[in-house]
C-alpha positions in Angstrom: 192.8 121.9 126.4 190.9 120.8 123.4 188.3 117.9 123.6 190.4 115.9 121.1 193.3 115.9 123.6 191.1 114.5 126.4 189.8 111.8 124.0 193.3 110.9 123.0 194.4 110.6 126.6 191.4 108.5 127.5 192.0 106.1 124.6 195.7 105.8 125.5 194.9 105.0 129.1 192.2 102.5 128.0 194.5 100.7 125.6 197.3 100.6 128.2 194.9 99.1 130.7 193.7 96.5 128.2 197.2 95.6 127.2 198.1 95.2 130.9 195.5 92.5 131.2 196.6 90.5 128.1 198.9 87.6 128.1 199.2 86.9 131.9 197.2 84.9 134.4 194.7 87.1 136.3 192.6 85.9 139.3 188.8 86.2 139.0 188.2 85.3 142.7 189.8 86.9 145.7 189.4 83.9 147.9 187.4 85.8 150.5 184.3 87.2 149.0 182.0 86.9 145.9 182.9 90.5 144.8 182.8 90.6 141.1 180.3 87.7 140.9 176.6 87.7 140.6 174.2 84.8 141.3 171.0 84.2 139.5 168.0 82.5 141.2 168.7 81.0 144.6 171.7 83.2 145.6 172.2 81.1 148.7 173.4 78.2 146.6 176.9 79.9 146.6 179.1 80.8 149.5 182.8 81.4 150.2 184.4 78.9 152.6 188.1 78.3 153.4 189.2 80.2 150.3 186.8 78.4 148.0 183.6 79.1 146.2 181.2 76.4 147.4 178.2 75.6 145.3 175.5 73.7 147.2 171.8 74.1 146.8 169.0 74.6 144.3 169.7 75.5 140.7 171.6 78.8 140.3 174.4 80.2 138.3 177.2 82.5 139.5 178.3 84.8 136.7 181.6 86.7 136.7 180.6 90.4 136.4 183.8 92.0 137.5 186.3 94.4 136.1 188.7 92.0 134.3 188.2 92.6 130.6 184.9 94.3 131.6 183.7 90.6 132.1 183.7 90.0 128.3 186.1 87.4 127.0 186.6 86.1 123.5 190.0 84.4 123.1 191.4 83.2 126.5 192.8 80.5 128.6 191.0 79.6 131.8 191.8 77.4 134.7 190.4 76.5 138.1 191.0 73.9 140.8 187.9 71.9 141.4 186.8 69.4 144.2 183.7 67.3 143.8 181.7 65.5 146.4 179.9 62.2 145.6 176.9 62.5 143.2 177.8 66.2 142.4 176.8 67.8 139.1 178.1 71.2 138.2 179.8 73.0 135.3 181.6 76.1 134.1 180.1 78.2 131.3 182.1 80.4 128.9 180.9 83.0 126.4 177.7 83.3 128.3 175.7 86.3 129.7 173.8 87.0 132.9 170.2 85.8 133.0 167.9 85.9 136.1 166.5 82.3 135.9 167.1 78.9 134.3 170.1 77.3 132.7 172.1 79.8 130.6 170.8 80.0 127.0 174.1 81.5 125.8 177.6 80.0 125.7 179.0 76.5 126.2 179.1 74.5 129.4 182.1 72.5 130.4 180.8 69.7 132.5 181.9 69.0 136.1 180.6 65.5 137.1 182.5 62.5 138.3 179.8 60.3 139.8 176.3 61.9 139.2 173.6 59.9 137.5 174.1 62.0 134.4 176.6 59.9 132.4 178.3 63.0 130.8 181.5 63.3 132.7 184.0 66.1 133.7 185.6 67.9 130.8 182.7 67.4 128.3 181.6 70.2 126.1 178.1 69.5 127.2 175.8 68.1 124.5 178.4 68.9 121.9 181.4 66.7 122.7 180.3 64.4 125.5 182.8 62.2 127.4 181.9 59.0 129.2 185.4 58.3 130.6 186.5 59.6 134.0 189.6 61.8 134.1 189.0 63.0 137.7 187.5 61.5 140.8 185.5 62.7 143.8 187.3 63.8 146.9 190.4 65.0 145.2 191.4 68.4 143.7 191.8 68.5 140.0 192.5 71.2 137.4 190.0 72.1 134.8 191.5 74.1 131.9 189.7 75.7 128.9 191.3 77.4 125.9 189.4 79.2 123.2 190.9 80.8 120.2 188.6 81.8 117.4 186.2 78.8 116.9 188.7 76.3 118.5 188.0 74.9 122.0 190.5 72.8 124.0 189.5 71.3 127.4 192.0 69.6 129.7 191.5 67.8 132.9 194.7 67.5 135.0 196.7 68.3 132.0 195.1 65.7 129.7 193.4 67.0 126.6 189.8 65.5 126.6 188.2 67.8 124.1 189.6 69.3 120.9 186.7 70.9 119.1 186.4 73.4 116.2 183.0 74.9 115.7 182.1 75.2 112.0 182.0 78.7 110.7 178.5 78.4 109.3 176.4 78.5 112.5 173.2 77.9 110.6 174.3 74.3 110.0 174.7 73.6 113.8 171.8 71.9 115.5 170.9 73.5 118.9 168.2 72.7 121.4 165.5 75.3 121.7 166.6 76.3 125.2 170.2 76.6 124.1 169.8 78.6 121.0 172.9 80.7 121.9 175.3 77.8 122.4 178.0 79.1 120.1 181.6 80.3 120.3 181.2 84.0 120.5 182.2 86.2 123.4 180.9 86.7 127.0 181.6 85.9 130.6 182.0 82.8 132.8 179.5 81.2 135.1 179.7 78.5 137.7 176.7 76.2 137.9 174.8 75.0 141.0 172.8 72.1 139.4 170.6 70.7 142.1 170.3 70.5 146.0 172.2 67.1 146.1 175.3 68.5 144.4 178.3 70.1 146.2 181.4 71.3 144.5 184.3 73.6 145.6 186.2 75.9 143.2 189.4 77.9 143.9 192.4 79.5 142.1 190.0 80.7 139.3 192.2 82.4 136.7 192.0 83.7 133.2 194.6 84.7 130.6 193.3 87.0 127.9 194.7 86.2 124.4 194.9 88.5 121.4 
């Protein structure tokens, strides 16, 4: 058979696989292991316990590096069940990329914090659209939902829209801190944050829906 035939077959299979992942909820966490996830510094800050990813310990970030969409997401819906303990600070990054140390330079952070001394509360698009009101409380499971289409970001906490943000097209007009030079809507993966040793948060039912 000619090489062109093999190429055509490969592309057909690739597009079929990609289409199969579009428009439906897909789990990113198997509930048993951290397969498909990769921690940065302080890997011990993440563990699996009772069907949940538990973050507790020194600063680290757990990046999704699995097979779904080859861990690159642009337009999507994301949801997870989250349980915070008192004084916990965490977050979920999107459109980010793996880095060995430090807080991620790329992508946006959606804050998880119901009682930490940092006054920026759960659901905030951190340092972009900051929320002072509480839409979730410690000691109870709540749903955190993120939707990104183009430059438009919607964040919901327990079904209530708390952020409706559209990033301006001209990124040169956006002010970004030096250590967050890549904080833009673009494409990339997700990451769960372990913020500090005093913070403990549980995550489960982590799912994504890939949008066209």
